[in-house]
C-alpha positions as CSV (number, residue, x, y, z in Angstrom):
1,X,-61.0,-53.0,42.8
2,X,-62.3,-51.6,39.6
3,X,-65.0,-49.9,41.6
4,X,-62.7,-48.3,44.1
5,X,-60.7,-47.0,41.2
6,X,-63.9,-46.1,39.4
7,X,-64.9,-44.0,42.6
8,X,-61.5,-42.6,43.0
9,X,-61.5,-41.2,39.5
10,X,-65.1,-40.0,39.8
11,X,-63.7,-37.9,43.1
12,X,-60.8,-36.5,41.2
13,X,-62.8,-35.3,38.1
14,X,-65.5,-33.9,40.4
15,X,-62.6,-32.1,42.1
16,X,-61.1,-31.1,38.3
17,X,-64.5,-29.7,37.2
18,X,-65.2,-27.6,40.5
19,X,-61.8,-25.9,40.0
20,X,-62.6,-25.2,36.4
21,X,-65.8,-23.8,37.1
22,X,-64.2,-21.3,39.6
23,X,-61.7,-20.7,36.9
24,X,-63.8,-20.1,34.7
25,X,-65.8,-17.0,36.8
26,X,-62.1,-15.8,36.8
27,X,-61.9,-16.1,32.9
28,X,-65.2,-14.2,32.7
29,X,-63.8,-11.2,34.1
30,X,-59.9,-11.4,32.7
31,X,-61.2,-12.4,29.3
32,X,-61.1,-15.6,27.0
33,X,-57.1,-15.8,26.6
34,X,-57.1,-16.0,30.5
35,X,-59.3,-18.8,30.3
36,X,-57.6,-20.6,27.7
37,X,-54.2,-20.3,29.5
38,X,-55.7,-21.6,32.9
39,X,-57.5,-24.5,31.4
40,X,-54.4,-25.9,29.3
41,X,-52.0,-25.3,32.5
42,X,-54.8,-27.0,34.3
43,X,-55.4,-30.3,31.7
44,X,-52.8,-32.9,32.3
45,X,-54.0,-35.3,29.6
46,X,-52.2,-35.3,26.5
47,X,-53.8,-33.4,23.6
48,X,-53.8,-35.5,20.0
49,X,-54.1,-34.6,16.6
50,X,-50.4,-33.0,16.3
51,X,-48.5,-34.5,13.6
52,X,-45.3,-33.2,13.9
53,X,-44.7,-32.5,17.4
54,X,-45.6,-34.9,20.6
55,X,-46.2,-33.5,24.0
56,X,-45.0,-36.4,26.4
57,X,-46.3,-35.0,30.1
58,X,-45.9,-37.3,32.9
59,X,-42.6,-38.8,31.6
60,X,-40.3,-36.1,32.8
61,X,-36.8,-35.7,31.6
62,X,-33.9,-35.8,33.5
63,X,-34.3,-32.2,34.6
64,X,-37.8,-32.4,35.7
65,X,-39.2,-31.1,32.8
66,X,-41.7,-31.9,29.9
67,X,-40.1,-33.5,27.1
68,X,-40.9,-32.6,23.5
69,X,-39.9,-34.8,20.4
70,X,-40.4,-33.1,16.9
71,X,-40.3,-35.0,13.6
72,X,-39.0,-33.9,10.4
73,X,-39.5,-35.8,7.3
74,X,-35.1,-36.3,5.7
75,X,-36.6,-35.7,2.7
76,X,-37.2,-32.0,3.8
77,X,-33.5,-31.6,5.8
78,X,-31.8,-30.4,2.6
79,X,-34.6,-27.3,2.4
80,X,-34.2,-26.4,6.4
81,X,-30.3,-26.5,5.9
82,X,-30.5,-29.4,8.6
83,X,-27.2,-30.7,9.9
84,X,-26.3,-33.1,12.6
85,X,-22.9,-33.1,14.8
86,X,-22.0,-35.3,17.6
87,X,-20.9,-34.0,20.7
88,X,-17.6,-34.6,22.2
89,X,-15.3,-32.9,24.6
90,X,-12.5,-30.2,23.7
91,X,-10.9,-27.7,24.6
92,X,-12.3,-23.8,24.9
93,X,-10.4,-20.9,25.1
94,X,-12.1,-17.6,26.6
95,X,-12.1,-14.7,24.4
96,X,-11.3,-11.3,25.8
97,X,-12.2,-8.3,24.5
98,X,-10.5,-4.9,25.0
99,X,-11.0,-1.7,23.0
100,X,-8.5,-0.6,20.0
101,X,-9.0,2.2,17.4
102,X,-8.7,2.3,13.6
103,X,-5.8,4.5,12.5
104,X,-4.4,5.9,9.6
105,X,-1.2,3.7,8.4
106,X,1.4,6.1,9.2
107,X,3.8,4.4,6.4
108,X,1.2,5.9,3.6
109,X,0.5,9.1,5.1
110,X,2.0,12.0,3.3
111,X,2.1,15.8,4.8
112,X,2.6,17.6,1.4
113,X,4.8,20.9,1.5
114,X,6.1,23.1,-1.1
115,X,9.9,23.4,-1.5
116,X,9.5,27.0,-3.0
117,X,8.4,30.5,-2.1
118,X,5.8,31.4,-4.4
119,X,1.9,32.3,-4.8
120,X,-0.8,29.8,-5.7
121,X,-1.4,30.2,-9.5
122,X,-4.3,27.3,-9.7
123,X,-5.7,24.4,-7.1
124,X,-6.3,21.2,-8.8
125,X,-8.1,18.9,-6.3
126,X,-10.4,19.3,-3.6
127,X,-11.1,17.9,-0.2
128,X,-11.8,13.8,-0.5
129,X,-10.6,13.4,-4.2
130,X,-8.4,10.3,-5.0
131,X,-5.3,11.1,-6.7
132,X,-2.7,9.4,-8.2
133,X,0.9,9.1,-7.9
134,X,2.6,12.0,-9.6
135,X,-0.7,14.1,-10.2
136,X,-0.7,17.5,-9.9
137,X,-2.1,18.9,-6.6
138,X,-1.5,22.8,-7.2
139,X,0.5,24.9,-9.5
140,X,2.5,28.0,-7.7
141,X,4.3,31.0,-9.6
142,X,8.2,30.7,-8.3
143,X,10.8,33.1,-9.2
144,X,13.2,30.8,-8.0
145,X,11.8,27.7,-10.0
146,X,11.8,30.6,-13.1
147,X,15.4,31.9,-12.9
148,X,16.5,28.1,-12.1
149,X,15.2,27.1,-15.2
150,X,16.6,30.0,-17.2
151,X,20.0,29.2,-16.0
152,X,19.8,25.8,-17.1
153,X,18.7,26.7,-20.4
154,X,21.8,28.9,-20.7
155,X,23.9,26.6,-19.4
156,X,23.0,24.3,-22.0
157,X,23.5,26.3,-24.6
158,X,27.3,27.4,-23.3
159,X,27.7,23.4,-23.1
160,X,26.4,23.1,-26.4
161,X,29.0,25.7,-27.8
162,X,32.0,24.1,-25.8
163,X,31.2,20.8,-27.2
164,X,31.1,22.2,-30.8
165,X,34.7,24.1,-30.1
166,X,36.0,20.9,-28.6
167,X,35.3,18.9,-31.2
168,X,36.8,21.5,-33.5
169,X,40.4,21.8,-31.6
170,X,40.1,18.2,-31.1
171,X,40.3,17.6,-35.2
172,X,42.7,20.6,-35.5
173,X,45.0,18.8,-33.2
174,X,44.6,15.2,-34.6
175,X,45.3,16.7,-38.2
176,X,48.2,19.3,-37.2
177,X,50.0,16.2,-35.8
178,X,49.3,14.1,-39.0
179,X,51.0,17.1,-41.0
180,X,53.9,17.0,-39.0
181,X,54.8,13.8,-39.3
182,X,54.6,14.1,-43.0
183,X,56.3,17.2,-42.8
184,X,59.3,15.8,-41.2
185,X,59.8,13.5,-44.2
186,X,60.1,16.6,-46.2
187,X,57.9,15.6,-49.2
188,X,57.3,17.7,-52.4
189,X,55.1,20.6,-51.5
190,X,52.4,19.1,-54.3
191,X,51.9,16.3,-52.6
192,X,51.5,17.9,-49.1
193,X,48.6,20.0,-50.8
194,X,47.0,16.9,-52.1
195,X,46.6,15.3,-48.8
196,X,45.9,17.9,-46.2
197,X,44.0,20.4,-48.4
198,X,40.4,19.2,-47.4
199,X,41.1,18.9,-43.8
200,X,40.8,21.2,-41.0
201,X,43.8,23.0,-39.6
202,X,43.2,26.2,-38.6
203,X,45.8,28.8,-38.5
204,X,48.3,25.8,-38.2
205,X,48.0,25.3,-41.5
206,X,49.6,29.0,-42.6
207,X,52.0,28.7,-40.2
208,X,53.5,25.3,-41.2
209,X,53.2,25.9,-44.9
210,X,54.9,28.9,-45.0
211,X,57.5,27.8,-42.8
212,X,57.7,24.6,-45.0
213,X,57.7,26.5,-48.2
214,X,60.4,28.8,-47.3
215,X,62.5,25.7,-45.8
216,X,61.7,24.0,-49.5
217,X,63.0,27.0,-51.6
218,X,66.1,28.0,-49.3
219,X,66.7,24.3,-49.4
220,X,66.7,24.0,-53.1
221,X,68.6,27.4,-53.9
222,X,71.3,26.2,-51.7
223,X,71.8,22.6,-53.5
224,X,71.3,24.4,-56.7
225,X,74.7,27.0,-55.8
226,X,76.3,24.2,-54.4
227,X,76.6,21.8,-57.5
228,X,78.0,24.6,-59.6
229,X,79.8,26.2,-56.9
230,X,83.1,24.2,-57.8
231,X,83.0,25.3,-61.4
232,X,83.6,28.8,-60.2
233,X,80.2,29.9,-62.1
234,X,79.4,31.2,-58.8
235,X,80.8,33.9,-56.0
236,X,81.4,32.1,-52.7
237,X,79.7,35.1,-50.9
238,X,76.6,33.8,-52.7
239,X,76.8,30.3,-51.9
240,X,77.3,31.0,-48.2
241,X,74.2,33.9,-48.3
242,X,72.5,30.8,-49.4
243,X,73.6,28.3,-46.9
244,X,73.0,30.9,-43.9
245,X,69.1,31.2,-45.7
246,X,68.6,27.5,-45.9
247,X,70.0,26.8,-41.9
248,X,67.6,29.7,-40.8
249,X,64.7,28.6,-42.4
250,X,65.6,25.0,-41.0
251,X,65.8,26.0,-37.7
252,X,62.6,28.3,-37.6
253,X,60.6,25.4,-39.4
254,X,62.2,22.7,-36.8
255,X,61.2,25.4,-33.8
256,X,57.5,25.6,-35.5
257,X,57.1,22.0,-35.7
258,X,58.3,21.6,-31.9
259,X,55.8,24.4,-30.7
260,X,53.0,23.7,-33.0
261,X,52.9,19.7,-31.6
262,X,52.6,21.0,-28.3
263,X,50.0,24.0,-28.7
264,X,47.8,22.1,-30.7
265,X,47.6,19.2,-28.2
266,X,46.8,21.9,-25.4
267,X,44.4,23.7,-27.3
268,X,42.5,20.7,-27.5
269,X,43.1,19.8,-24.2
270,X,41.6,23.2,-22.9
271,X,38.8,23.0,-25.4
272,X,37.8,19.5,-23.6
273,X,38.4,21.2,-19.9
274,X,36.2,24.0,-21.0
275,X,33.6,21.4,-22.2
276,X,33.4,19.3,-19.0
277,X,33.6,22.4,-16.8
278,X,30.2,23.4,-19.1
279,X,28.7,20.0,-18.6
280,X,29.2,20.1,-14.7
281,X,27.4,23.8,-14.7
282,X,24.8,22.3,-16.6
283,X,24.6,18.9,-14.3
284,X,24.6,21.5,-11.0
285,X,21.5,23.5,-12.3
286,X,19.5,20.3,-13.4
287,X,20.2,19.1,-10.0
288,X,19.0,22.4,-8.6
289,X,15.7,21.6,-10.2
290,X,15.5,17.9,-9.4
291,X,15.9,18.6,-5.7
292,X,12.8,21.1,-6.2
293,X,10.7,17.7,-7.3
294,X,11.4,17.6,-11.2
295,X,12.1,14.5,-13.0
296,X,14.6,14.1,-15.3
297,X,11.9,14.2,-18.4
298,X,10.1,17.4,-17.2
299,X,13.4,19.3,-17.8
300,X,14.3,18.1,-21.3
301,X,12.6,20.6,-23.3
302,X,12.6,23.9,-21.0
303,X,12.5,26.6,-24.0
304,X,11.8,30.4,-22.5
305,X,10.7,31.6,-25.7
306,X,7.7,28.8,-26.3
307,X,6.7,28.6,-22.2
308,X,7.0,32.5,-21.6
309,X,5.5,33.3,-18.2
310,X,4.8,29.5,-17.5
311,X,8.4,28.9,-17.0
312,X,8.1,30.0,-13.7
313,X,5.0,27.3,-12.7
314,X,6.2,24.8,-10.2
315,X,3.8,22.0,-10.0
316,X,3.2,20.3,-6.6
317,X,2.3,16.2,-7.3
318,X,0.9,13.5,-5.0
319,X,3.7,11.2,-3.7
320,X,1.9,8.4,-4.1
321,X,-1.9,6.9,-4.8
322,X,-4.2,8.2,-2.2
323,X,-7.0,10.4,-1.0
324,X,-6.9,13.7,-0.1
325,X,-7.6,14.3,3.6
326,X,-6.5,17.9,4.2
327,X,-6.0,21.0,2.0
328,X,-5.1,24.1,3.2
329,X,-4.6,26.4,0.7
330,X,-6.4,28.8,-1.8
331,X,-5.9,30.5,-5.0
332,X,-3.4,33.5,-4.7
333,X,-2.2,32.7,-0.9
334,X,1.4,33.0,-0.6
335,X,3.0,29.9,0.3
336,X,6.3,28.5,1.2
337,X,8.8,25.6,2.4
338,X,6.6,26.0,6.0
339,X,3.4,25.8,4.8
340,X,1.5,22.3,5.1
341,X,-0.5,22.5,1.9
342,X,-2.2,19.2,1.4
343,X,-2.6,15.7,3.6
344,X,-2.9,12.5,1.3
345,X,-3.5,9.5,3.1
346,X,-3.4,5.8,1.3
347,X,-7.0,3.9,2.5
348,X,-6.7,0.9,1.3
349,X,-4.5,0.0,4.0
350,X,-4.9,1.1,7.5
351,X,-3.4,0.5,11.4
352,X,-5.1,-1.1,14.1
353,X,-4.1,0.1,17.8
354,X,-4.5,-1.2,21.2
355,X,-2.8,-0.2,23.9
356,X,-2.6,-3.8,26.2
357,X,-2.0,-3.3,30.1
358,X,1.2,-4.9,31.9
359,X,-0.8,-7.9,33.3
360,X,-1.8,-8.7,29.9
361,X,1.4,-8.6,27.9
362,X,1.7,-12.3,28.3
363,X,-1.6,-13.0,26.4
364,X,0.1,-10.7,23.2
365,X,2.8,-13.8,22.9
366,X,-0.3,-16.3,22.1
367,X,-1.7,-14.2,19.4
368,X,1.5,-15.0,16.6
369,X,0.9,-12.7,14.0
370,X,-2.5,-12.5,13.4
371,X,-5.0,-9.9,15.3
372,X,-8.7,-10.4,15.5
373,X,-11.2,-7.9,15.7
374,X,-14.5,-6.3,15.1
375,X,-16.9,-3.4,15.0
376,X,-18.7,-3.0,18.5
377,X,-22.1,-3.1,16.3
378,X,-21.0,-6.0,14.4
379,X,-19.9,-9.7,15.0
380,X,-18.0,-9.9,11.5
381,X,-14.4,-10.6,12.6
382,X,-11.8,-9.1,10.8
383,X,-7.8,-10.2,10.8
384,X,-5.4,-7.9,10.8
385,X,-1.1,-8.3,10.4
386,X,0.5,-7.6,13.7
387,X,3.7,-5.7,13.1
388,X,4.3,-4.3,16.7
389,X,4.0,-5.2,19.9
390,X,5.5,-2.5,21.8
391,X,9.1,-2.3,23.4
392,X,8.3,0.7,26.0
393,X,6.0,0.7,28.7
394,X,3.9,4.4,29.1
395,X,4.7,5.3,32.7
396,X,1.2,7.2,32.9
397,X,-1.1,4.6,31.5
398,X,1.2,1.4,32.2
399,X,0.3,0.2,28.6
400,X,2.3,-0.6,25.3
401,X,1.3,0.2,21.9
402,X,0.3,-2.7,19.7
403,X,-0.1,-2.1,16.2
404,X,-1.1,-4.2,13.4
405,X,-1.7,-3.5,9.5
406,X,-5.3,-4.6,7.5
407,X,-5.7,-4.4,3.9
408,X,-8.9,-2.0,3.4
409,X,-9.7,-2.0,-0.2
410,X,-13.2,-1.4,-0.2
411,X,-12.7,1.0,2.6
412,X,-15.3,-0.4,5.1
413,X,-13.2,0.6,8.1
414,X,-12.6,4.2,8.7
415,X,-9.9,5.8,10.6
416,X,-11.0,7.1,14.2
417,X,-13.3,3.9,14.5
418,X,-13.3,2.2,17.6
419,X,-13.4,-1.6,17.6
420,X,-13.0,-4.3,19.8
421,X,-9.9,-6.6,19.7
422,X,-9.7,-10.1,20.9
423,X,-7.1,-11.3,23.5
424,X,-7.1,-15.1,24.7
425,X,-7.9,-15.6,28.4
426,X,-8.7,-18.9,30.4
427,X,-8.7,-22.0,28.7
428,X,-11.2,-25.3,30.0
429,X,-9.9,-28.4,29.3
430,X,-12.4,-31.2,28.5
431,X,-15.7,-29.7,28.3
432,X,-18.7,-30.4,26.4
433,X,-19.1,-27.7,23.5
434,X,-21.2,-27.1,20.7
435,X,-21.3,-24.4,17.8
436,X,-23.6,-21.4,18.9
437,X,-25.9,-22.3,15.8
438,X,-27.2,-24.8,17.5
439,X,-28.8,-23.3,20.3
440,X,-32.4,-22.0,20.0
441,X,-34.2,-19.8,22.5
442,X,-37.7,-21.1,23.2
443,X,-39.9,-19.6,26.0
444,X,-37.0,-18.3,27.6
445,X,-34.8,-20.9,27.6
446,X,-31.9,-22.1,25.9
447,X,-32.5,-25.2,24.0
448,X,-30.8,-27.8,22.0
449,X,-32.8,-30.7,19.6
450,X,-31.0,-34.3,20.1
451,X,-31.7,-36.8,17.4
452,X,-33.4,-39.7,19.0
453,X,-34.4,-41.3,16.1
454,X,-34.0,-41.7,12.4
455,X,-36.5,-38.5,11.5
456,X,-37.1,-37.3,15.6
457,X,-35.2,-34.7,17.7
458,X,-36.0,-34.1,21.2
459,X,-36.0,-30.6,22.5
460,X,-33.6,-30.8,25.3
461,X,-33.2,-27.8,27.9
462,X,-29.1,-26.8,28.2
463,X,-27.3,-24.8,30.9
464,X,-24.6,-22.6,28.7
465,X,-21.3,-21.4,30.0
466,X,-18.1,-19.6,28.7
467,X,-18.6,-18.5,25.0
468,X,-15.3,-18.0,22.7
469,X,-16.2,-16.6,19.1
470,X,-18.7,-19.6,17.4
471,X,-18.3,-21.9,20.2
472,X,-20.2,-22.2,23.5
473,X,-19.8,-24.4,26.3
474,X,-22.6,-26.8,27.5
475,X,-22.6,-27.1,31.2
476,X,-25.1,-29.4,32.0
477,X,-27.9,-31.1,29.4
478,X,-25.7,-32.9,27.0
479,X,-23.1,-35.9,27.1
480,X,-20.3,-36.7,24.6
481,X,-21.8,-38.9,22.0
482,X,-25.3,-37.0,21.7
483,X,-26.0,-36.1,18.0
484,X,-27.5,-32.8,18.0
485,X,-28.8,-30.5,15.7
486,X,-25.9,-27.7,14.8
487,X,-27.4,-26.0,11.6
488,X,-30.9,-25.7,10.8
489,X,-32.4,-26.0,14.5
490,X,-35.1,-23.1,13.6
491,X,-36.6,-25.5,11.6
492,X,-37.4,-27.6,14.6
493,X,-38.3,-25.1,16.7
494,X,-40.7,-23.6,14.1
495,X,-42.3,-27.0,14.0
496,X,-42.3,-27.3,17.8
497,X,-44.2,-23.9,17.8
498,X,-46.5,-25.0,15.4
499,X,-47.4,-28.1,17.7
500,X,-47.7,-26.0,20.5
501,X,-50.7,-23.7,18.6
502,X,-52.2,-26.9,17.5
503,X,-52.3,-28.5,21.4
504,X,-53.6,-25.0,22.6
505,X,-56.2,-25.3,20.2
């Protein structure tokens, strides 16, 4: 039997050598590289000498392919970033991608118009400038603004005068009423002068004091004549005349008290009404300017003398922090309320929009409040906050508009940019899945590295199925419980390729 086996081996080797000689002649024609490839393909004996990779020919794996085992010392795992996970069954939902678009946040977009007619005096910003809320965009020479400021200035002066007059009339009324109360008690003239000489009484002082002095004198004369009339010293006629004079002065004085008590109050009330009217006029003039966009602080220091022609300047200001994305005015141009002068947009927040077909509407309910999207040239996923999923179907496109908002502080997203928006699709249950990072490509095949020993990893061909984000379905090649390199597989692939090169030599 030994001789038979030996003869059989010699016969096989003879045919091998004959074939090699034929292929060698072909290699001369096509070059040394071709001979190397043919020779390596024809040889069936394993080549030794590679420490990290072992090619186990003749031992077919379950797919009928040669199996390769790569060894990597455990102290090198950290450097290689190697991470191993056990294969398990899970559910996988396919992600469907539809086209969407990044758009301006319409809640943070302003079309800036002038509220007055005028001529552009100065343009303070350029296209693309970043502006702050309240920053002056342009200055307009406006006759309307100039007249409104002059009216406010004049009305304020009238109000100040009305206030002074009211305070004066109020003081006169208070002092007049106080004097009337004192005069009713018929005090001596000296006492009245000492009490009211330093008080404001206006014309009422003369009227009251004159009338009271006359009454005071006539009463004294009448009382004096009455005391001596019984002795016959004074004629009866004089007494009658004195009495008549006294009664006339008393009536005059009493009438004056009643009149001044009323008129003093009326004059004070009239002055108060004029003050209120003046203040209302000021408020109306101020409101007219506030409607044009002025702030209270802007109107405190209006002074035609100091400002001169600048009193007619109308400043157009930015409504919020943003960027000038539209500028439609130049120096000395005539503008009015129908002229859109600037467009200001807050680019730190944007909208993501997508038109959802009727058949996909049920999928939007699975999105919740978060929308995921990516740029077509990038796998990086962004998340936006859904705030509107559409209530009306467009009769022409048969779609509803979905809108979401996203913060864009570094402005890496640009309005008008097309994006791909993720919608949930079919769900596969109880399937084998792996992170996409576990899949390596070797000689045009998808492979993974399965841990077969403490430091040994077997290259295993797999068939991949549905993908969803960073997760891949494994249709064939793995079973739950297999331990697979999910991160760092490239280091094993490099060891595998070095082993293949060593075998080739």
